[in-house]
Residue frames relative to the residue before (quaternion, step in Angstrom):
aa qw qx qy qz dx dy dz
Q 1.0000 0.0000 0.0000 0.0000 0.00 0.00 0.00
I 0.2950 -0.7444 0.5806 0.1476 3.53 -1.19 0.70
N 0.1643 -0.7472 0.6377 0.0897 3.55 -0.83 1.03
F 0.3225 -0.8052 0.4644 0.1790 3.58 -0.26 1.26
Y 0.5119 0.6057 -0.4377 0.4237 3.60 1.21 -0.12
E 0.7148 0.4442 -0.2399 0.4840 3.59 1.18 -0.56
V 0.6111 0.5650 -0.3345 0.4421 3.59 1.30 -0.10
P 0.4699 -0.6472 0.5082 0.3194 3.63 -0.90 0.84
Y 0.6784 -0.4917 0.3426 0.4251 3.57 -1.18 0.49
L 0.0213 0.7667 -0.6389 0.0593 3.55 -0.90 1.04
A 0.4599 -0.7286 0.4328 0.2650 3.57 -0.37 1.28
G 0.8221 0.2352 -0.2026 0.4773 3.53 -0.92 1.01
F 0.6515 0.5034 -0.3147 0.4723 3.59 1.21 -0.35
P 0.6209 -0.5370 0.3975 0.4101 3.61 -1.17 0.44
Q 0.3598 -0.7232 0.5486 0.2159 3.56 -1.21 0.54
S 0.7714 0.1618 -0.1029 0.6068 3.56 1.32 -0.15
G 0.6327 0.5377 -0.4054 0.3824 3.54 -1.34 0.16
I 0.3935 -0.6946 0.5559 0.2318 3.52 -1.39 0.09
L 0.1516 -0.7596 0.6288 0.0676 3.53 -1.03 0.91
Q 0.0970 -0.8144 0.5721 0.0091 3.57 -0.73 1.11
F 0.1920 -0.7674 0.6072 0.0743 3.55 -1.09 0.87
Y 0.0384 -0.7847 0.6186 -0.0150 3.56 -0.88 1.01
I 0.0165 -0.7740 0.6325 0.0253 3.57 -1.06 0.77
A 0.5421 -0.6395 0.4452 0.3148 3.56 -1.14 0.72
D 0.4334 -0.6701 0.5495 0.2474 3.51 -1.22 0.65
N 0.4241 0.6691 -0.5069 0.3400 3.57 0.30 1.27
G 0.7627 -0.4105 0.2541 0.4302 3.58 -1.28 0.06
H 0.7392 0.3641 -0.2160 0.5238 3.59 1.18 -0.49
Y 0.4342 -0.7103 0.4469 0.3275 3.61 1.26 0.25
G 0.7227 -0.4723 0.2452 0.4410 3.58 1.01 0.81
A 0.5368 0.6363 -0.4094 0.3732 3.60 1.22 -0.05
N 0.1807 -0.7225 0.6561 0.1224 3.54 -1.22 0.68
F 0.2523 -0.8283 0.4828 0.1307 3.58 -0.11 1.27
D 0.6255 0.5125 -0.3431 0.4778 3.59 1.26 -0.20
N 0.7823 0.0765 -0.0336 0.6173 3.58 1.21 -0.52
S 0.2252 -0.8452 0.4742 0.1007 3.56 0.16 1.34
A 0.6844 0.4754 -0.2881 0.4719 3.60 1.21 -0.37
S 0.4917 0.6547 -0.4370 0.3723 3.60 1.25 -0.05
Q 0.1779 -0.8237 0.5335 0.0731 3.56 -0.35 1.24
N 0.2671 0.7539 -0.5487 0.2435 3.57 0.83 1.00
G 0.7791 0.3022 -0.1604 0.5252 3.58 1.09 -0.68
F 0.7594 0.1853 -0.1585 0.6032 3.56 1.28 0.09
R 0.0813 -0.7813 0.6161 0.0585 3.55 -1.26 0.28
V 0.1290 -0.7429 0.6519 0.0804 3.52 -1.18 0.73
L 0.0390 -0.8193 0.5706 -0.0416 3.57 -0.61 1.18
Y 0.1591 -0.7791 0.6020 0.0722 3.54 -1.01 0.89
F 0.0944 -0.7761 0.6230 0.0253 3.55 -0.97 0.96
P 0.3309 -0.7855 0.4847 0.1963 3.62 -0.34 1.20
E 0.7415 0.3254 -0.1939 0.5538 3.58 1.12 -0.66
I 0.2678 -0.7601 0.5727 0.1499 3.55 -0.93 0.90
L 0.2548 -0.7548 0.5883 0.1388 3.54 -0.76 1.10
E 0.1194 -0.8273 0.5475 0.0396 3.56 -0.70 1.05
R 0.5710 0.5801 -0.3994 0.4219 3.59 1.20 -0.30
E 0.4953 -0.7213 0.4044 0.2663 3.54 -0.59 1.20
E 0.6249 0.5556 -0.3617 0.4123 3.61 1.02 -0.63
Y 0.6642 0.4799 -0.3053 0.4851 3.61 1.24 -0.30
L 0.6647 0.5255 -0.2891 0.4454 3.57 1.25 -0.29
V 0.4265 -0.6429 0.5635 0.2952 3.56 -1.18 0.59
T 0.0250 -0.8149 0.5789 -0.0149 3.57 -0.71 1.05
D 0.6899 0.4026 -0.2684 0.5384 3.59 1.25 -0.28
Y 0.0637 -0.8284 0.5563 -0.0128 3.57 -0.41 1.25
S 0.2958 0.7900 -0.4938 0.2111 3.59 1.19 0.43
F 0.5843 0.5913 -0.3710 0.4138 3.62 1.21 -0.36
L 0.6147 0.5560 -0.3473 0.4386 3.61 1.21 -0.35
P 0.4810 -0.6373 0.4990 0.3370 3.60 -1.06 0.63
K 0.5609 -0.5835 0.4534 0.3732 3.56 -1.18 0.49
P 0.4994 -0.6651 0.4556 0.3172 3.62 -0.88 0.89
D 0.2237 -0.7893 0.5637 0.0961 3.52 -1.06 0.83
S 0.8256 0.0558 0.0361 0.5603 3.58 0.89 -0.96
L 0.3266 0.7267 -0.5346 0.2820 3.57 0.38 1.24
P 0.5298 -0.6370 0.4412 0.3448 3.60 -1.10 0.53
L 0.6462 0.5108 -0.3132 0.4726 3.57 1.24 -0.37
G 0.4172 -0.7026 0.5191 0.2508 3.55 -0.92 0.89
R 0.6961 -0.4797 0.3469 0.4061 3.53 -1.25 -0.25
T 0.5451 0.6330 -0.3883 0.3890 3.58 1.29 -0.01
A 0.3096 -0.7165 0.5905 0.2053 3.58 -0.93 0.86
C 0.0982 -0.8013 0.5898 0.0202 3.56 -0.95 0.90
S 0.2744 -0.7075 0.6144 0.2158 3.52 -1.17 0.55
L 0.4032 -0.7188 0.5222 0.2192 3.55 -1.21 0.54
K 0.0880 -0.7545 0.6486 0.0483 3.53 -1.13 0.75
F 0.1941 -0.8248 0.5278 0.0593 3.56 -0.74 1.06
E 0.0521 0.7527 -0.6562 0.0094 3.52 -1.23 0.64
S 0.4509 -0.6793 0.5117 0.2710 3.56 -1.15 0.66
V 0.0723 0.7723 -0.6279 0.0646 3.55 -0.97 0.94
S 0.2763 -0.7268 0.5998 0.1887 3.56 -1.30 0.34
A 0.0351 0.7892 -0.6116 0.0428 3.56 -1.15 0.68
P 0.5066 -0.6433 0.4721 0.3265 3.59 -1.12 0.59
V 0.6758 -0.4802 0.3713 0.4182 3.55 -1.32 0.25
G 0.4236 -0.6970 0.5243 0.2448 3.56 -1.00 0.88
I 0.6199 -0.6000 0.3732 0.3413 3.53 -1.12 0.69
A 0.6942 0.4670 -0.2776 0.4721 3.62 1.12 -0.55
D 0.4798 0.6820 -0.4357 0.3389 3.61 1.25 -0.16
Y 0.5400 -0.6634 0.4169 0.3076 3.57 -0.93 0.92
E 0.6926 0.4515 -0.2849 0.4851 3.61 1.20 -0.29
F 0.3508 0.7670 -0.4847 0.2318 3.60 1.24 0.04
E 0.7142 0.4477 -0.2655 0.4679 3.59 0.75 -1.02
K 0.6210 0.5393 -0.3420 0.4545 3.59 1.05 -0.71
L 0.7267 0.4452 -0.2401 0.4648 3.58 0.95 -0.89
L 0.8164 0.2466 -0.1064 0.5112 3.61 0.90 -0.89
G 0.5586 -0.6134 0.3891 0.4003 3.60 1.23 -0.25
A 0.5592 -0.6343 0.4282 0.3186 3.54 -1.05 0.83
D 0.7567 0.3525 -0.1927 0.5158 3.58 1.11 -0.62
F 0.1724 0.8419 -0.4983 0.1143 3.58 1.21 0.47
F 0.7503 0.4156 -0.2353 0.4572 3.61 0.76 -0.98
E 0.5267 0.6479 -0.4085 0.3687 3.60 1.20 -0.36
Q 0.5865 0.6087 -0.3708 0.3847 3.60 1.10 -0.59
F 0.6603 0.5201 -0.3009 0.4505 3.59 1.23 -0.37
G 0.4123 -0.7608 0.4335 0.2514 3.59 1.29 0.24
D 0.8554 -0.0279 0.0528 0.5145 3.55 -0.81 -1.07
L 0.6735 0.4886 -0.2902 0.4727 3.59 1.21 -0.45
E 0.3093 0.8052 -0.4718 0.1829 3.60 1.32 -0.01
E 0.7110 0.4559 -0.2707 0.4619 3.60 0.72 -1.05
D 0.6574 0.5181 -0.3101 0.4508 3.58 0.93 -0.88
I 0.6675 0.4872 -0.2989 0.4773 3.59 0.94 -0.91
E 0.6440 0.5176 -0.3264 0.4591 3.60 0.95 -0.83
D 0.6548 0.5036 -0.3099 0.4708 3.60 0.94 -0.86
E 0.6707 0.4952 -0.3007 0.4632 3.58 0.94 -0.90
Y 0.6272 0.5260 -0.3318 0.4688 3.59 1.01 -0.82
A 0.6636 0.5137 -0.3023 0.4521 3.58 0.89 -0.99
E 0.6818 0.4870 -0.2893 0.4629 3.58 0.99 -0.79
K 0.7295 0.4466 -0.2469 0.4555 3.60 0.83 -0.97
F 0.7983 0.2423 -0.1037 0.5415 3.57 1.03 -0.79
A 0.1376 0.8449 -0.5023 0.1222 3.56 0.93 0.92
A 0.3231 -0.7624 0.4905 0.2716 3.62 1.18 -0.47
A 0.3398 0.7478 -0.4983 0.2776 3.58 1.18 0.53
G 0.5894 0.5873 -0.4369 0.3419 3.56 -1.33 0.17
H 0.5888 -0.5401 0.4573 0.3905 3.53 -1.36 0.00
K 0.1984 0.7982 -0.5498 0.1456 3.59 -0.92 0.82
M 0.2357 -0.6880 0.6580 0.1953 3.46 -1.46 0.20
G 0.8099 0.1678 -0.1520 0.5410 3.56 -0.88 0.93
G 0.6588 0.5143 -0.3788 0.3975 3.53 -1.32 0.03
Y 0.6805 -0.4628 0.3781 0.4241 3.52 -1.28 -0.50
A 0.4037 -0.7381 0.5007 0.2038 3.53 -1.00 0.91
F 0.3542 -0.6923 0.5924 0.2106 3.50 -1.38 0.41
F 0.0453 -0.7835 0.6196 0.0137 3.56 -1.12 0.71
T 0.3627 -0.6963 0.5650 0.2539 3.56 -1.08 0.65
Q 0.7488 0.2702 -0.1814 0.5774 3.58 1.23 -0.38
N 0.7790 -0.2825 0.2350 0.5081 3.61 -0.34 -1.22
D 0.5346 -0.5807 0.5042 0.3504 3.53 -1.29 0.45
P 0.3607 -0.7643 0.4852 0.2243 3.64 -0.48 1.12
R 0.5656 0.6079 -0.3891 0.3989 3.59 1.19 -0.34
D 0.4623 0.6820 -0.4382 0.3593 3.61 1.25 -0.28
S 0.7884 0.3428 -0.1615 0.4846 3.55 0.88 -0.97
I 0.7419 0.4194 -0.2452 0.4622 3.62 1.13 -0.32
V 0.5888 0.5695 -0.3878 0.4227 3.57 1.14 -0.40
D 0.0197 0.7881 -0.6115 0.0679 3.54 -0.70 1.15
G 0.8001 -0.2220 0.1013 0.5480 3.55 0.46 1.22
E 0.6415 0.4803 -0.3302 0.4989 3.58 1.27 0.00
K 0.3128 -0.7729 0.5276 0.1624 3.56 -0.95 0.87
Y 0.1212 -0.7745 0.6200 0.0324 3.53 -0.42 1.28
Q 0.1237 -0.7874 0.6014 0.0551 3.55 -0.88 0.95
L 0.6143 -0.5557 0.4134 0.3781 3.52 -1.25 0.43
L 0.2257 -0.7523 0.6084 0.1137 3.54 -0.87 1.03
L 0.7810 -0.1376 0.1340 0.5943 3.58 0.79 -1.05
Q 0.0689 -0.7548 0.6507 0.0471 3.51 -1.13 0.78
M 0.0496 -0.7652 0.6418 0.0106 3.54 -0.94 0.99
D 0.1990 -0.8154 0.5402 0.0608 3.53 -0.49 1.24
T 0.6064 -0.4807 0.4566 0.4391 3.56 -1.30 0.16
D 0.0551 0.7979 -0.5911 0.1045 3.56 -0.90 0.96
D 0.3087 -0.7908 0.5024 0.1642 3.57 -0.19 1.28
A 0.6089 0.5961 -0.3536 0.3859 3.60 1.05 -0.75
V 0.7911 0.2226 -0.1253 0.5558 3.60 1.11 -0.62
D 0.5360 -0.6884 0.3725 0.3164 3.57 1.23 0.60
I 0.4127 0.6456 -0.5248 0.3708 3.58 0.76 1.12
M 0.1059 0.7939 -0.5884 0.1107 3.58 -0.73 1.08
W 0.1584 -0.7763 0.6080 0.0510 3.57 -0.54 1.24
G 0.8068 -0.1788 0.0914 0.5557 3.60 -0.19 1.25
D 0.7525 -0.2724 0.2601 0.5403 3.55 -0.70 -1.16
S 0.7864 -0.3427 0.1591 0.4888 3.59 0.20 1.35
G 0.3210 0.7768 -0.4774 0.2560 3.56 0.88 0.97
V 0.3929 -0.6862 0.5642 0.2375 3.51 -1.34 -0.43
G 0.2405 -0.7578 0.5899 0.1415 3.58 -1.12 0.72
N 0.0591 -0.8108 0.5823 -0.0056 3.58 -0.95 0.92
F 0.1309 -0.7367 0.6588 0.0781 3.51 -1.21 0.74
F 0.0963 -0.8035 0.5875 0.0088 3.57 -0.86 1.03
I 0.0887 -0.7930 0.6021 0.0269 3.56 -1.14 0.65
L 0.5116 -0.6099 0.5067 0.3309 3.55 -1.20 0.58
E 0.5812 -0.6028 0.4143 0.3567 3.58 -0.99 0.81
E 0.6689 0.5019 -0.3089 0.4531 3.60 0.91 -0.90
D 0.6430 0.5110 -0.3302 0.4651 3.61 1.02 -0.71
L 0.6335 0.5224 -0.3339 0.4629 3.58 1.00 -0.76
R 0.6272 0.5313 -0.3345 0.4610 3.59 1.00 -0.78
K 0.7262 0.4173 -0.2257 0.4976 3.59 1.03 -0.85
L 0.3625 -0.7388 0.4725 0.3153 3.59 1.34 -0.14
D 0.3953 0.6814 -0.4853 0.3794 3.53 1.06 0.96
F 0.0660 -0.8351 0.5460 -0.0144 3.57 -0.37 1.25
S 0.3905 0.7569 -0.4441 0.2782 3.59 1.24 0.41
R 0.7570 0.3456 -0.2068 0.5146 3.64 1.17 -0.37
V 0.2465 0.7838 -0.5271 0.2168 3.58 1.15 0.58
L 0.2924 -0.7171 0.6043 0.1872 3.57 -1.13 0.75
Y 0.0826 -0.7883 0.6093 0.0238 3.55 -0.98 0.89
N 0.1054 0.7811 -0.6057 0.1092 3.52 -0.88 0.98
W 0.0053 0.7508 -0.6580 -0.0572 3.53 -1.23 0.46
D 0.0256 -0.7816 0.6226 0.0301 3.52 -1.18 0.54
C 0.1370 -0.7863 0.5978 0.0751 3.55 -1.25 0.29
Y 0.6663 -0.5112 0.3708 0.3965 3.54 -1.32 0.20
C-alpha cells in the first residue's frame, strides 16, 4: 500500500490518502491477459482518509489462507520514496512517438551498439510510481491504447533483496488513465506482469 503523505510531490498523483493493491493467489497472480482491466483477479482501492486509531484497523489476519503462489515472499517491507528522472525506456509504447522510429539509424555502423547500450542503461527497471515502465517482453498498452493515454501507476520489479519474484525474474505493472487518476477513480486500472 502507498501512503501518499509519505510520497514526494508527483504531478497528477494524490497528495494524501492510501492506495492499496491486491492480487489473487493463483498461477497468474490475478492477471487476466485477455482483459488487463478486468479486476476479477486484482483490485486497486483508494482511501482518501487515513484511519489511525487501532480499534478501527484490522490487525488479525489469521482468517486469510496462507499464500501459495504470490510473487511476494513472506518478508514485510516498508517503502521509501525519492524523486528521480529518467528517459523513456526502449520498450515503452511511446518510444517511437517521442524519439522517432528511426532514432538509432542516425548512428550508422554503431546503430546496434548504441541501441543495446541505450536499452541497458535506460531500461526503466526497478520499483516506481509514475514515469516510464519496464517490460521483459512487450508493452501491453500497444494493443489496448485506443487514443487513451495510460500512464504508469505502480511498478514492482523482481527484487531478490526483499524476496519478490514475478515468474522468471519479471515485473508487475499497474497503469491508469490520466483522467481517472485526476478523478481518483481506480476502477479501470490495467494490470499486467511479464517475465523472461
